[in-house]
N, C-alpha and C positions, 0 to 999 in steps of 0.2 A: 447514409448516416443512420437510417432507421435500423439497419441490421446490427449496428454497434450500440444500440441504445441500452442493452443490458449491461454491457461492459462500462459504459459511461455512467449509468445509474449506480453500479457497484462502486466505482471510483468516487463518485460524489458522496455516497454513503460513508465510505471510509474516511474521506476528507472531513466530513462533519462529525461523525460519531465514532470513528475508528479508535480502538484502544489496543488491539492486538497488532503487533509489528508484522507478524507473518501474514495476516489478512491484508494489511495495508500494502505490503510488498507484492502479494499476489495480484491485488487489484491494479497496482501500478504496472506490473509486468504485462497483464492483459491489456491495459490501456495503451501501453507502449507498442504493442503489436497491432492493435486495431486503429488507433489514431495517434501516430507518433509525435506530431507537432501540434500540441494543444496546450492551452494555459492550464487546464485541469491537471495535466500530467506534471507540470512544473510545480503547481501548488501541492500536489500529493507528495512529490519527491521532497519538497521542503518540510512537510509534516513528518515524513519518514526520518529525515535527517535530525529533526528536533527530537523525535521520540528516541532515536538511537543515542543521542547525547544525554537525554534525561534518564533513560533506563539502561544500565549496563546489561549486556547479554547474560542470560542464565546458562551456565555450562553444566550440563547434566553428565555426570560420570557414569560409565557403564557398570561400575562397581557400587553405585549408590544403592542403599537399601530402600 
């Protein structure tokens, strides 16, 4: 468990303070690899889902100035 502490800490940080969807998803993916069956992952996934519902994705056009 000690070798996964940085991954767990990053996921906890995103759960509490996360505003960037990309950073939350990255933390969730890393946690899913390190500790696949944990409550923290479920909570982070729920926050990611809420954030996706609240903020529609920004589509950046390659032709945008």
